C-alpha positions, 0 to 999 in steps of 0.5 A, spaced: 950 113 099 955 110 102 961 106 098 960 099 099 967 096 099 969 089 101 970 090 109 963 094 109 959 088 105 962 083 110 961 087 116 953 088 114 953 080 113 956 079 120 951 084 123 945 080 120 948 074 123 947 071 116 952 067 111 953 069 104 948 065 102 943 068 107 945 075 104 945 073 097 938 070 098 935 076 101 938 081 096 936 076 090 943 075 087 948 069 088 952 067 094 958 068 088 956 075 087 957 076 095 963 072 096 966 077 090 964 083 093 967 081 100 973 079 097 974 086 093 973 083 086 967 087 085 964 093 088 956 093 088 953 098 084 947 101 082 941 098 085 945 093 089 948 098 092 942 101 094 939 095 096 944 094 101 944 101 104 936 099 105 938 093 108 943 097 113 938 102 115 933 097 116 937 093 121 941 099 124 948 098 121 953 103 123 960 102 120 965 107 119 970 104 114 977 104 117 975 104 124 979 099 128 974 093 130 968 096 125 962 098 129 958 091 127 953 091 133 949 085 135 947 080 130 940 082 128 936 078 123 933 084 119 927 080 116 925 079 123 925 087 124 919 087 119 923 087 113 
């Protein structure tokens, strides 16, 4: 399972084309939690990290840490992709 650092969480959210509120709603968490992940205050772990990995896979998210301009691809709403 990939490590969900601040950059990866932010890149996934942007790839999905949703706000922090939108991602929080999809994950069943609070917007503040998503914000804390994106600022690096906390890292998702356990079930949250697994759920982020599932969402990323469903959305065709390809991200390489440290890559210039991280590969975020086109914005897709994963909910509309059968999720």
